N, C-alpha and C positions, 0 to 999 in steps of 0.2 A: 475224159478221164474216168477210170473205173477203179474201184477198190482203194480209195484214198483213205489213209489212216492218219489220224492226228496222234502223235506220240506225246507231245508236251506243249504247253502254252507258255508264253513269255509275257510277263507284266510290262506295262508301258515303261515303268521306271527302269527295269532291267534292260529293255531294248534301247532306251535312250543312253544308258551308260555304255552298252556295247558299241553303239554307233559313235558316241563321243570318243571312245578309246580308239576306234578304227580311223576316225577323222583327224586324229592328232597330226599336226603339221600341214594339213590341207585346208584348214579354215584360216582366213586372214581378213584384215580390214578390207571392205569393199568387194568381197566375193559376192557375186550376184545370187539372188534368191533362186533364179532359174538354174544356175550352175549347181547350187546345193541340191535342188530338186533332182537334177539329172544324176548326181552322185548317189543320192538316196535310192533312186529307181534302179540304176544300173548295178550298184554294188550291194544293196541291201534288199532289193526286191520289194520296196515300199511302193504301194500303188499311188498313182498320181493324185487321186482324190484325198489321200492322207498326208501328202507332202507338206502342204501349207501348215497344217496343225503341228506336224512333227518339227518343221523348221521353227515355228514359234516357240516350241518347247526347247529346242536347241539354243535359240537366242537367249532365252531366260536362263538356262543352265550355264551358258558360257558368259553371262553378264555382258550381253551385247545390247545394242539398240539399233533400230532400223527406221530412221526418220523419213526416208523416201519410199519405204516398203520395197526397195529393190536391192539395197546394198547395206548389209549389217556391218556395224562397227563395234569394236571392243570399247567398253566404257572408259578404260584407262588410256585409250589411244594407241599404245604400242604393245599392249598385251596380246599374246597369241597362244593358241593351244600348243603346249610343248610335249 
């Protein structure tokens, strides 16, 4: 690549909110972490090395837990992103 120009930067907080808005209806109990990572890479161009950190942030923001580190669950059991 040549002549790459950065026009604007996005804070982590803003990026997380944008991704959450776009993921509405796609996150559900027991979605796999690898599936979430694939969505982040394919739809948001998030590099693989940042997916784990980003998914951890999403889990916190969505009030989820991930006991087996493979399948996040909503804390309330039936709550989903609407």
